[in-house]
C-alpha positions in Angstrom: -72.2 -35.8 9.6 -75.1 -33.3 9.3 -75.0 -31.3 6.0 -77.2 -28.2 5.9 -77.8 -27.7 2.2 -79.3 -24.2 2.9 -76.1 -22.4 3.0 -77.7 -19.1 4.2 -79.8 -20.6 7.0 -77.4 -19.3 9.6 -78.0 -15.8 8.4 -81.8 -15.6 8.5 -81.9 -13.6 11.7 -80.3 -10.6 10.0 -83.3 -10.2 7.7 -85.5 -8.9 10.5 -83.1 -6.0 11.5 -84.3 -2.5 11.1 -82.5 -0.5 8.5 -80.9 1.7 9.6 -80.1 -0.1 12.9 -80.0 2.3 16.0 -77.1 1.6 18.3 -77.9 2.0 22.0 -75.1 3.5 24.1 -73.7 1.3 26.9 -74.2 2.7 30.4 -71.5 1.6 32.8 -68.2 -0.2 32.3 -68.0 -3.4 30.3 -67.3 -6.7 32.0 -67.5 -9.5 29.4 -65.9 -12.7 28.2 -66.6 -13.6 24.6 -65.8 -16.4 22.2 -65.7 -15.4 18.6 -66.4 -17.4 15.4 -63.5 -19.0 13.6 -61.0 -17.0 11.5 -62.2 -16.3 7.9 -58.6 -16.2 6.8 -57.7 -19.6 8.2 -61.0 -21.2 7.3 -60.6 -20.3 3.6 -56.9 -21.3 3.4 -57.6 -24.6 5.2 -60.5 -25.3 2.8 -58.2 -24.9 -0.2 -55.5 -27.1 1.3 -58.0 -29.8 2.3 -59.7 -29.7 -1.1 -56.4 -30.3 -2.9 -55.2 -33.0 -0.5 -55.4 -36.7 -0.8 -58.1 -38.2 1.4 -60.7 -36.6 3.8 -59.9 -33.7 6.1 -61.9 -32.1 8.8 -61.8 -28.5 10.1 -63.0 -27.7 13.7 -64.0 -24.2 14.7 -64.6 -23.1 11.1 -66.4 -19.9 10.3 -69.8 -20.0 8.6 -70.4 -16.7 6.8 -70.8 -15.4 3.3 -67.1 -15.4 2.5 -66.6 -19.0 3.6 -69.8 -20.2 2.0 -68.5 -18.6 -1.3 -65.4 -20.9 -1.0 -67.5 -23.9 -0.2 -69.8 -23.2 -3.1 -66.9 -23.0 -5.5 -65.3 -26.2 -4.3 -68.6 -28.0 -4.7 -69.1 -26.6 -8.2 -65.8 -28.2 -9.3 -66.8 -31.6 -7.9 -65.2 -31.5 -4.4 -67.4 -32.8 -1.6 -67.8 -30.5 1.4 -70.0 -31.5 4.3 -71.1 -28.7 6.8 -72.1 -28.9 10.4 -72.7 -25.3 11.5 -73.9 -26.3 15.0 -70.5 -27.9 15.7 -68.6 -25.4 13.6 -67.2 -28.3 11.6 -66.4 -29.0 8.0 -65.4 -32.3 6.2 -63.7 -32.1 2.8 -63.0 -35.0 0.4 -59.8 -33.9 -1.3 -59.2 -34.2 -5.0 -55.5 -35.1 -5.0 -54.5 -31.8 -6.7 -56.8 -32.0 -9.7 -60.4 -30.5 -9.5 -62.7 -33.3 -10.7 -65.2 -31.2 -12.8 -64.2 -30.9 -16.5 -66.1 -27.7 -16.8 -67.9 -25.5 -14.4 -69.4 -22.0 -13.7 -68.5 -20.7 -10.2 -69.8 -17.7 -8.3 -67.4 -16.2 -5.7 -70.1 -13.8 -4.5 -68.4 -10.8 -2.8 -65.4 -12.7 -1.6 -62.1 -11.3 -2.8 -60.3 -13.9 -0.9 -62.2 -16.7 -2.7 -61.7 -15.1 -6.1 -57.9 -14.8 -5.6 -57.5 -18.2 -4.1 -59.6 -20.3 -6.5 -58.3 -18.9 -9.8 -54.9 -20.7 -9.4 -56.8 -23.8 -8.0 -58.9 -23.9 -11.2 -55.8 -23.7 -13.3 -54.9 -27.1 -11.9 -58.0 -28.6 -13.5 -58.4 -30.1 -16.9 -61.5 -28.1 -18.0 -62.7 -24.7 -18.7 -64.1 -22.7 -15.8 -66.1 -19.5 -15.8 -65.7 -17.3 -12.7 -68.1 -14.5 -11.8 -69.2 -12.7 -8.7 -71.2 -9.8 -7.1 -71.1 -6.5 -9.0 -69.0 -5.0 -6.1 -66.4 -7.6 -6.5 -66.2 -7.2 -10.3 -64.7 -3.8 -9.7 -61.9 -5.1 -7.6 -58.5 -5.8 -9.2 -57.5 -9.4 -10.3 -54.7 -8.5 -12.7 -51.7 -9.8 -10.8 -53.3 -13.3 -10.6 -54.3 -13.3 -14.3 -50.9 -12.1 -15.4 -49.2 -14.8 -13.3 -51.4 -17.6 -14.7 -50.8 -16.4 -18.3 -47.0 -16.4 -17.7 -47.4 -20.1 -16.7 -49.2 -20.9 -19.9 -52.8 -21.0 -18.5 -55.4 -19.5 -20.8 -57.2 -16.6 -19.1 -60.0 -14.7 -20.9 -61.4 -11.6 -19.2 -65.0 -11.3 -20.3 -65.7 -7.6 -19.3 -62.4 -5.8 -19.0 -58.7 -6.3 -18.4 -57.8 -7.4 -14.9 -61.3 -8.0 -13.6 -64.0 -10.7 -13.3 -65.9 -12.3 -14.9 -63.2 -14.5 -16.5 -62.8 -17.9 -18.1 -59.8 -19.9 -16.9 -58.3 -23.0 -18.6 -59.2 -24.9 -21.8 -56.9 -26.0 -24.6 -53.2 -25.2 -24.0 -53.4 -25.3 -20.2 -50.1 -24.7 -18.5 -48.5 -26.8 -15.7 -48.2 -24.1 -13.1 -44.5 -24.9 -12.6 -41.4 -22.7 -12.8 -40.5 -19.3 -11.5 -42.9 -16.4 -11.1 -42.2 -12.7 -10.5 -45.3 -10.9 -9.0 -46.0 -7.6 -7.2 -46.7 -7.5 -3.5 -48.1 -4.0 -3.0 -51.6 -4.4 -4.3 -52.9 -7.2 -2.1 -51.2 -10.1 -0.4 -54.1 -12.3 -1.5 -52.6 -12.6 -5.0 -49.4 -14.2 -3.6 -51.4 -16.4 -1.1 -53.6 -17.8 -3.9 -50.6 -18.8 -6.0 -48.8 -20.3 -3.0 -51.8 -22.4 -2.1 -51.9 -24.0 -5.6 -48.1 -24.4 -5.9 -47.6 -27.8 -4.1 -49.8 -29.4 -6.8 -47.7 -28.0 -9.6 -45.7 -30.9 -11.2 -42.4 -29.2 -10.6 -43.2 -27.0 -7.7 -43.1 -23.2 -8.0 -40.8 -20.4 -7.0 -42.3 -17.0 -6.5 -40.2 -13.8 -6.3 -41.7 -10.5 -5.2 -41.0 -7.4 -7.4 -42.3 -4.9 -4.9 -42.7 -4.6 -1.1 -45.3 -6.9 0.3 -48.3 -5.5 2.1 -50.1 -7.4 4.9 -47.2 -9.9 5.2 -48.7 -11.6 8.3 -51.4 -12.9 6.0 -48.8 -14.6 3.8 -47.1 -16.0 6.9 -50.5 -17.4 7.8 -50.9 -19.0 4.4 -47.5 -20.7 4.7 -48.3 -21.9 8.2 -51.6 -23.5 7.0 -49.9 -25.0 4.0 -47.2 -26.6 6.2 -49.9 -28.0 8.5 -51.3 -29.9 5.5 -47.8 -31.3 4.6 -46.5 -28.8 2.1 -42.9 -27.8 1.9 -42.3 -24.0 1.7 -38.9 -22.4 1.9 -38.3 -18.6 2.3 -34.6 -18.1 1.7 -35.2 -14.3 1.8 -38.2 -12.0 2.5 -38.9 -11.7 -1.3 -38.7 -15.4 -2.3 -41.0 -18.3 -1.7 -39.9 -21.7 -2.9 -42.7 -24.4 -2.9 -41.8 -28.0 -3.5 -44.0 -30.3 -5.5 -45.7 -33.1 -3.7 -49.2 -31.9 -2.9 -51.0 -31.9 0.4 -51.9 -34.6 2.9 -55.3 -34.8 4.6 -55.6 -33.7 8.2 -58.3 -34.7 10.7 -59.4 -32.2 13.3 -57.5 -29.2 12.1 -58.3 -26.5 14.7 -59.2 -23.0 13.5 -58.6 -20.2 16.0 -61.1 -17.3 16.5 -61.0 -14.5 14.0 -58.5 -11.8 15.1 -59.9 -9.1 12.9 -63.3 -9.7 14.4 -61.7 -9.6 17.9 -60.7 -6.0 17.3 -64.3 -4.8 17.8 -65.0 -6.1 21.3 -61.5 -5.3 22.4 -61.9 -1.7 21.1 -65.2 -1.5 22.9 -63.5 -1.9 26.2 -61.0 0.8 25.4 -63.7 3.2 24.2 -66.4 2.5 26.8 -64.2 1.5 29.8 -64.2 -1.8 31.6 -63.0 -5.3 30.6 -63.4 -7.5 27.6 -61.7 -10.9 27.3 -61.6 -12.8 24.1 -61.2 -16.6 24.7 -59.2 -18.7 22.3 -57.1 -15.9 20.8 -53.8 -16.1 22.7 -50.2 -15.2 22.5 -49.5 -18.0 20.0 -52.1 -16.8 17.4 -51.1 -17.3 13.8 -53.0 -14.1 12.8 -51.2 -10.8 12.4 -54.4 -8.9 13.4 -54.0 -10.4 16.9 -51.5 -7.5 17.3 -54.4 -5.0 17.4 -54.1 -5.1 21.2 -50.7 -3.5 21.0 -52.3 -0.5 19.2 -54.8 -0.2 22.0 -52.0 -0.4 24.6 -50.2 2.4 22.8 -53.4 4.5 23.1 -53.5 3.9 26.9 -55.5 0.7 27.4 -54.1 -2.2 29.4 -53.7 -5.4 27.5 -53.2 -8.9 29.0 -52.3 -11.9 26.9 -51.7 -15.5 27.8 -51.6 -18.7 25.8 -55.4 -18.9 25.6 -56.9 -15.4 25.6 -56.5 -11.7 25.1 -58.0 -9.1 27.4 -58.3 -5.3 27.2 -59.1 -3.1 30.2 -59.8 0.5 29.6 -61.1 3.6 31.4 -62.5 5.4 28.3 -59.5 7.7 28.0 -57.4 7.2 24.9 -54.2 9.0 23.7 -53.3 10.0 20.2 -50.4 8.7 18.2 -48.9 7.7 14.9 -49.6 4.2 13.6 -48.4 2.3 10.6 -51.0 -0.4 9.8 -49.4 -1.8 6.6 -49.6 -5.3 8.1 -52.9 -4.9 10.1 -55.0 -3.2 7.5 -58.3 -5.1 8.4 -58.2 -3.4 11.8 -57.7 0.1 10.3 -61.3 1.1 10.5 -61.6 -0.1 14.1 -58.6 2.1 15.0 -60.1 5.1 13.2 -63.2 4.9 15.3 -61.1 4.6 18.5 -59.3 7.8 17.3 -62.7 9.7 17.4 -62.4 9.5 21.2 -58.7 10.1 21.6 -57.1 13.1 23.3 -54.6 14.3 20.7 -54.4 13.6 17.0 -54.2 10.1 15.6 -52.4 9.5 12.3 -53.0 6.1 10.6 -50.7 5.4 7.6 -49.5 2.6 5.4 -52.9 1.6 4.1 -53.3 3.2 0.7 -54.0 -0.2 -0.7 -57.3 -0.5 1.1 -58.7 1.9 -1.4 -59.1 -1.2 -3.5 -61.0 -3.3 -1.0 -64.8 -3.8 -1.0 -64.9 0.0 -1.4 -62.4 2.8 -1.1 -62.0 2.4 2.7 -59.7 5.4 3.1 -62.2 7.8 1.6 -65.3 6.1 3.2 -63.9 6.3 6.7 -63.0 9.9 6.4 -66.5 10.7 4.9 -68.4 8.9 7.6 -66.3 10.3 10.5 -67.0 13.8 9.3 -70.7 12.9 9.0 -70.5 12.0 12.7 -68.9 15.4 13.5 -65.3 14.1 13.8 -62.4 16.1 12.1 -60.9 13.5 9.7 -58.5 14.4 6.9 -58.1 11.8 4.1 -54.4 11.3 3.2 -53.0 9.3 0.4 -52.2 6.3 2.6 -54.5 6.8 5.6 -56.0 9.5 7.8 -55.3 12.3 10.3 -58.1 12.3 12.9 -58.8 14.7 15.7 -61.2 13.4 18.3 -64.1 15.4 19.5 -67.8 15.3 20.2 -69.8 12.7 18.2 -73.0 14.0 16.7 -76.0 11.8 15.7 -75.8 10.4 12.2 -76.8 7.4 10.0 -73.5 5.8 8.9 -73.5 4.7 5.3 -71.8 1.4 5.0 -71.8 0.9 1.2 -72.1 -2.9 1.6 -68.8 -3.0 3.5 -69.0 -5.3 6.5 -66.1 -3.6 8.2 -67.7 -0.2 8.0 -70.8 -1.5 9.8 -68.9 -3.3 12.5 -66.4 -0.6 13.3 -68.7 2.4 13.2 -71.2 0.6 15.5 -68.6 1.1 18.2 -69.2 4.9 18.0 -72.8 4.3 19.1 -71.7 2.3 22.1 -70.5 5.5 23.7 -72.3 8.3 21.8 -76.1 8.6 21.4 -77.8 8.9 18.0 -75.7 6.6 15.8 -77.4 4.3 13.4 -75.9 1.8 10.9 -77.3 1.6 7.4 -77.6 -1.9 5.8 -76.7 -3.7 9.0 -77.1 -7.1 7.4 -73.9 -6.6 5.4 -72.0 -8.0 8.4 -73.1 -11.5 7.0 -70.0 -11.4 4.9 -67.7 -12.4 7.7 -69.6 -12.1 11.1 -73.3 -12.9 10.9 -73.6 -12.9 14.7 -72.0 -9.5 15.2 -75.1 -7.7 16.5 -75.6 -10.5 19.1 -72.0 -10.0 20.1 -72.6 -6.3 20.9 -75.5 -7.2 23.0 -73.3 -9.7 25.0 -71.0 -6.8 25.9 -73.8 -4.9 27.7 -73.5 -5.0 31.5 
């Protein structure tokens, strides 16, 4: 199998983009069918399950982007072989049978919060001492719930800069067994729960996790459980706040199919609603495992027509959108996309339930309100979202603050309104290196 050791070779075309990048408006209705890269969420979950399994697994349709390369880099650093074939969107992983081979290692999770929160429990299964660091932006993001959970299981965790943050050293003398009962909060990020769940089948006695607060982004946890079960894990959910994972590890899977990224699909689907016309996303159908596949329902509530079948999702719009009140607690990665749609709505749009995205790559609630106002849109920042009144968009350079979703969502403004440019356009490499090519594919 080909193995491209230059993990950033796929991203080289981003280096030549102008900064800021002007977005040319689209003239005429859209008429496009697109196929998107694989889901980041599924790719990284499947990588962890395959890495902990017995035997060799293969993933088809995998995403190759900074966040998944971060996961691959960590797995390789702890002695797990991963072979890449970007041309075929395929990965092969030689599983470690539940115990990372490297006795000691230093790992870099880059800017990937998903990687950081998934690999910390994985490293606790090892026999060595592991130092975890990352990009300065990630060092500011919370890790406390994971560290507290590992400590309660007897795993040594030493924060090296400040409580609840990376960099950190995990493991060493006195390492715990990861078994027993855990009580963890669910209102900071679902990634903390998902990371603990992913390691749980390899705990000698299994693991029971009880939530102490309401869980945000529950569809992502449902996705975690679905991927775990595909790799042979036994997970019971006797009630919405309890997850009981049996011991027994994972089995290898050949040809595990990863569906297109539903969060990424929100951008071309929203483009049809904003600009008018038709956009069809192939491979993302009514049976999708991803909660963000429900973004089409939000567009339908705003007046677009949405068609779904087993193999695709299509949005047909006429450029006229209605206001409304939307709770995005469980679709938070599409919140910025919806906020941009709101700029063109007739009537106010309230987006709520997303106060926790203030602790993402940046404070996304504050950033969206600031950048919409920079573009002439009346946007009021609320504790858990926004109140947005649509109106004329004025020319502006949108500041993305290294947040890939700011760049991708605000580029949609420029598809309809002239004079929009995106600062630091290469930040889309985090999850969607081919994003700017996608926008070009939408043009009539």
